[in-house]
N, C-alpha and C positions, 0 to 999 in steps of 0.2 A: 763775156759778150753774149748777147741774145741770139745772134746769127753767126754762122761760120764766116771766116775771112773770105772764102771763095764767093760767097753771095755778095759781100761788099764790093769785091773786085768787079763782078758782073755789073752791079749798079753803077760803079764809077765808069766802066767802059761804055755803057749805054749813054751816060751823061756826056762823055767826051764826043761820042758820035753825034749827039744832038748839038753840042757846041760847034762842031765843025760845020754842020749844015747851016747854022745860023751865023757863021762867021765870027765866032767868039773864041779868043785864045785863052782867056782867064775868066772863070766864073766865081763870083762871091755870093754865096747863099747865106742869108741871115734868118730865114724862116726856120724855127726850131724843129719842125717836122722834117724838113729837107735836110737839115744838119744831121738829125738822127738817122735818116735814111742812108746818107752817104758815109757817115762816120761811126754811127752807133751811140753818139753822145746823148746822154739822158740825165739832165740836171735841171733843177728849178732855178735857173740863172738867166732866163731870157728877159728879165726886167732891165738888164744892162746890155750894151752892144756885144755881140759875139757872132761868129760866123765860121764857115768852112770855105776855103779857097781851093778850087780845082784848076790846075794848070795842065794844058794838053800834054806837055812833054815830061810831066812829073808822075811817078808811079803811085804816089799817095796824095791824098788831099792834105791840106794844112788846117789844123784847128786853131782858131784864135779866139781868146776870151779873157775874162778877168783872171788875174794871177791866182786868186784864191780858189778858182775852179779848175786849175790845171790838173790837180790830182784826180778830180772827177773825170776829166778827159782821159787820163792815163788808165783809169779803172774801167771805163765803159766803151772806149773806142778801140779800133784795130790799128790805129795810127802809131807809128814809132815816135818815141819821145822827142826826137829832134824836130819833128813836124808839129809839135804842140807848143804854141806860143801864148804867153800870158802877159797882159799889160798891168802896170802898177795901179794902185788905187787912186792916184792923183789924176787919172783919166776919167774917173767915175763921176758923172753928174757935175762936171766942171764947166765954168764959163770961159776958161782960157785954153783948155785942152779937150780933145775929143778922141775916143777910141779909134775912129777912122784915120786919125793921124798915124796911129800905131800900125793899122792895116796898110796904109800907104807906104810906110817905111819898109815893111816886109816886101811889098811888091817891088819897091826900088832895089832892095838887096838882091832880088831874084831876076833883075833886069826885065821886069814886066811893066814898067812905068810908061812904055811907049806902045803897048799892045792894045788889042781890042778886048775890053773888059765888060762882062755882063753883070748887071745888078738886078735884084728883085725889086724893081721900082714901085710895084703895086702890091707890096706886102706890108703887113702891120709892123714888122720889125726892121724896116728900113726907112729912117726918118728923112725929112727934107734937109736937116742939118747934116746928116751923114753924107748925103749926096754932095752938098756944098763943100764939105771938108775934103772929100776925095777929089772933087773937081779942082779945088785950090791946090792940093798937094801933088796931083798928077796931071799937069796941064798938057802934057804931050800924049796922053792916052785917048783912045776913042771909046766912048761909053755906049753900051747897048742895053736895051731893056730885055731881061731874061726872067721876067716875073714868074712864069709858069713852066719853065723848062724842066725842072726836076719833078714838078707835080705831075706832068704828063707821063714821065717814066714810071712813076709810082702807081699808075692806073692798073697795070697788070700785076697781080700779086703772085709771089712764089708760094710753094706749098707750105713753107714754114710760116709765112705771113697768114695764110689761110688758117693754119692751126691756131695761131694766136687769136684770130677773129672768132673761131669756133668756141674757144674758151670764153672770150668776151661775151659771145652770144648766150652761153649758159649762165654767166653771171647776170646778164640782162634779164633772163627768164626769172631768176630767183628774186631779183629786185622788183620786177614788175608784179610778180605774184604777191610779194610782200605788200606792195602798194594796194593792189586790188583787195587783199584780205583785210587791210586795216583802215581803208577809207570807209567811214561810217558817219551818219548824222551825229553831230556833237563832238566829233574828234577834231583836234586842232591840226591844221595843215602842217605846221612845223614839226609836230610829233610824227606824222607819217614820213616827212622828209628825213627825219633822224633815223627811222627804221630802214628806209631805202638806202641811205648812205652806209649804214652798218653792213647791209648785204653787198653793196658795191665794193666795199673795201675788203670784207672777209673772204670773198671769192667763192670758189667751189672746189671740193675734193682736195683741200690743202693747198690749192693754187691761189695766190693772193690776187685781188683786184687792185687796180691802180686808179688814181684820181682821173675822172673823165675830163675831156676838154670843154664840155658844156655841162652846166649844172642840171639836175633834174628840173624839167619844165612842167609845172603842175598847177595851172590856174584852175579856178572853180567859179561857178556862177556866171555872172556877166563878164568876168575876166576871160572866159573862154571865147570871147569874140576876137581874140588875138592870141598868137601861139607862144610868144616869148616872155611870159611872166612865170614867176615861181611862187614858192610858199609864202604865207604871211602868218600873223597871229590868229587869223580868222578860223572859226570852227565851221565844219561842213554843215550845210543846211538841207532840209528836205526839199525834194523836187528841184535839185540843181545838178548841172553837168560838172564833171571833173575830167580834165585831161591829165594824162601822164605820158611824158616823152622823156626817156632816159636811156643811158647806155652803160653797160659794163665796159671795162677797159683792162686790157692785158698787154703789158709792155708797150703802151701807147696806142694799141689797136682797139678799135671800137666796133660795136654792132648795135646801133640804136633801135628802139622799138617804141611805138606809140599805141596807146589804147584809151578808150573813153568809158567812163563809169557814170551811171545816172542813179542818183539817190532818190528813189521813189518811182512813180509811174510816169514815163515820158508821154508827151502829147503824140497824137497820131502823126502829125507833121514831122516831129523829130524822129520818130521810128522810121518813117519813110526815107528821110535823109540818110539815116544810118544804114539802111538796107542798100540804098543806091551806092553809097561810098564803099561799103564792104563788097558788094558785087563788082563794082568797078575795079577794086584792088585785085580781086580774084581773076577778073578778065585780063588785066594787063600782066599779072604774074604768069598766067597760062600762055600769053602771047610772047613774052620775052625769050629770046634765044640769040645765039651768035649770028651776026650778019644783019640784024635789025638796026635801023637808025634810031637815035634817041628821039627825034621828032615823031617817028611813027608810034612810039610808045605813048607819047603825050596825046596824039590824035586818037589812039585807041581808047584812052581814058575819056577824052572829050566826047567821043561818040557814045560812050557808055552812059554818060550822065546827061546827054543833050535833051532827052525826052522829059526830064524833070524841070528844066529851066534853070538848074543850078550852074554855077560857073566858078572856076578856080583860076585866078589870074597868075598866081605864082607857079613855079615849076613843080613837077610831080615826082622828081627824084634827082639825086645828086650823088657823086662818088664819095665813098667813105673808106676809112682805114686808119692810117697813122695820123695822129693829131695831138696838138697841144692847145691850151686855151689861147685865143677865144673860139676856136673853130675845130670841129672834128671832120669837116668836109675837105675834100682834096682840091676844090676850086678849078675843076676842069669841065667835064661834060655836065649837061643838064637835060632832063626830060622836059623839053619845052619846044615850041615852034622855032624852026630855023637851025636847031642843033643837029647836024648831020654826022655826028660821031657814030662810028659803027661799033656795035657791041661785040666784045671778044671774050673768050673763056678766061676766067679768073679776074674779070673786073668785078668789083664789089660796090653795091649801090644801095643807098637808103631810099626806098620807094615810099613816098609820103603823099597819098592822094586825099588830103584833108580838105574840109570845107569850113571856113570861118565866116559867120554871118554877123549881123549888127549886134545881136544880143547874146548869141551863143553859137557853138559850132560842133562839129564831129571830127575826131582825129583818129586815124589808124595808120600804121606803117609796118613795113618789114625791111630788114636789111638782108640783101640777097647776094649770092655769088652766081655769076654767069657760068653755067656748065657747058659741056660739049653739045647738049641737046636742048637746054632750057635754062632754068634757074632753080636755086634752092635757098630757103631761108636759113639764117644762122640761129634763130630762136624758135621755140615751139610753145607759143601761148595762143589760145583760141582767138580767132578773129571774130569778134562779136561786140555788141553793145552790152556792157556788164551792168546788170541791174542789182541794186543793193537795197 
């Protein structure tokens, strides 16, 4: 196991405290990051239904998944074998049976079919059919939405989680520096992506990197008017912008970083935009500390760029850490107007004050840890517009 049993017990107890506050007797989490957080389970099996059941009066959670993945649960979780349940393959992608029928049978056996059951109704890994099957099989239960219950507990990191993120940050450094070194006019985008992936997986100092929850995002030219595009067959051209947003990953923990490269001599206007964004990032990183509200960080950014006439409609930061595809974010706080979440030590946040314009943009970011007196980044790559 990646963490000691005592840490899993602490996580479980915090989850139960939140369940009691929300009036939930039984929690079913199907989000693979939340499953990992509560049980330790780490397998590439989330393309089928699986989950962890937490019951208030049970000492351990119950892992439920495909039978062929049971041994994976035995190898990676802290859960005793009698609490690891596997369903047969005739439940998989069937029009007549559904894995949630198996989940329901377990809840009936444990006399939980009349209790208040929380589901993650707004997560990618809980389908409409899953809900309908549980509703059909558990007619006497009371269902509650618990979409972000575990996510909020994950916001404050333990020291061991921070260590994994520090290693992820060092892997990010190597991958980003590789990208900066190899992006040149005439080089194919896909070839840079291949070199980046080699660094992301080889890791640092003999410590392996793992597959990140989001692919390297690396648009160039006019494609930099939007953030979520990646590599193509295209070769880099003179006088165009290139974005790189990527993250190392260690035991599913991430530390993303974004930088912008310009191939040639940028216009005066573009240089001015880059200066404003870089200065704005420095201003908000100097401002961040425990006790600050998320919306105050966004306001600080907005004030920093107000004189330029630039605007950023999307949030300026979001929580980061443990994640599986398709998302490395924790889906809780955001640096945007109206979010009054109070920053606390050992929160970890991807601060992303980028600007995307109609034809091109400028992107820079840092993943930070909130400290007792301020914040500190997980990676050490110069904050600058890189000219090649």
